[in-house]
C-alpha positions as CSV (number, residue, x, y, z in Angstrom):
1,M,76.3,50.7,98.4
2,H,75.3,54.3,99.2
3,I,78.4,54.9,101.3
4,R,80.6,53.5,98.5
5,N,79.1,56.0,96.0
6,I,79.7,58.9,98.4
7,L,83.3,57.8,98.9
8,L,83.8,57.5,95.1
9,V,82.4,60.9,94.4
10,T,84.4,62.5,97.2
11,S,87.6,60.8,95.9
12,I,87.0,62.1,92.4
13,L,86.3,65.6,93.6
14,F,89.4,65.7,95.8
15,S,91.7,64.5,93.0
16,T,90.2,67.0,90.6
17,F,90.7,69.8,93.1
18,N,94.2,68.7,94.0
19,H,95.1,68.5,90.3
20,A,93.8,72.0,89.7
21,V,95.7,73.5,92.6
22,E,99.0,71.8,91.6
23,N,98.7,73.1,88.0
24,E,97.6,76.6,89.0
25,Q,99.7,79.3,87.2
26,P,100.4,82.5,89.0
27,L,98.9,85.7,87.5
28,P,101.5,87.9,85.7
29,L,102.6,90.9,87.6
30,E,101.8,94.2,86.0
31,E,104.9,95.7,87.3
32,T,107.2,94.9,90.2
33,R,109.2,97.7,91.8
34,S,112.0,97.2,94.2
35,T,113.1,99.4,97.1
36,S,116.2,98.1,98.8
37,N,115.6,94.3,98.9
38,N,111.8,94.6,99.5
39,K,109.7,93.9,96.4
40,F,106.0,94.8,96.1
41,E,103.4,94.6,93.4
42,L,101.5,97.7,92.2
43,V,97.8,97.5,93.0
44,N,95.6,98.1,90.0
45,I,92.9,100.5,91.3
46,N,90.5,99.5,88.5
47,F,90.6,95.7,89.3
48,A,91.5,95.4,93.0
49,H,89.1,94.0,95.5
50,W,88.4,96.0,98.7
51,Q,90.9,93.8,100.7
52,E,93.7,94.8,98.4
53,L,92.7,98.5,98.4
54,A,92.2,98.6,102.2
55,V,95.9,97.9,102.9
56,L,97.2,100.8,100.7
57,P,98.5,103.7,102.7
58,G,95.8,106.1,103.9
59,I,92.9,104.0,102.5
60,G,91.5,101.5,105.0
61,E,88.2,99.7,104.7
62,K,85.8,102.6,104.3
63,K,87.8,104.4,101.6
64,A,88.4,101.1,99.8
65,Q,84.6,100.5,99.7
66,A,84.1,104.2,98.5
67,I,86.6,103.5,95.7
68,I,84.7,100.4,94.6
69,N,81.4,102.2,94.8
70,Y,82.8,105.2,92.7
71,R,84.3,102.8,90.2
72,S,81.0,100.9,89.8
73,Q,79.1,104.1,89.2
74,H,81.6,106.1,87.1
75,G,83.8,103.5,85.4
76,N,87.6,103.0,85.5
77,F,90.0,105.5,87.0
78,L,92.4,107.0,84.5
79,D,95.1,108.3,86.9
80,L,95.7,109.5,90.4
81,A,93.8,112.8,89.8
82,S,90.7,110.9,88.9
83,L,91.1,108.8,92.1
84,G,91.0,112.1,94.0
85,E,87.4,112.5,93.0
86,V,86.4,109.8,95.5
87,K,85.0,111.4,98.7
88,G,87.7,111.3,101.4
89,I,90.7,110.9,99.2
90,G,92.6,114.1,99.1
91,Q,96.0,115.3,98.0
92,G,97.8,113.8,101.0
93,I,96.5,110.3,100.3
94,L,97.3,110.7,96.6
95,L,100.9,111.5,97.4
96,K,101.1,108.4,99.6
97,L,99.8,106.3,96.7
98,E,102.3,107.5,94.1
99,G,104.3,104.5,92.9
100,K,102.1,102.0,94.7
101,V,99.1,101.9,92.3
102,S,98.4,101.5,88.6
103,F,95.4,102.1,86.4
């Protein structure tokens, strides 16, 4: 009887999970830009997780964490200039990020 209950609960959980995955709607893109035939999504600096930030040009893991720490302490970034207030992010990195990030 105990095994039958476990199997029943497992079956219900699996079917609920499967249904949720099948009906999952993609999040809307803020903006999609195209260069040649390559499309990419802008990364919103104010909402991105460190993994999304870390793959931006010139950022990496340490600067991604610095961005998140700064954002937590000071609030949302308004533009590229305000992103430049984060330690380790200078004019060169800001130039690389133009057209790749949103706020």
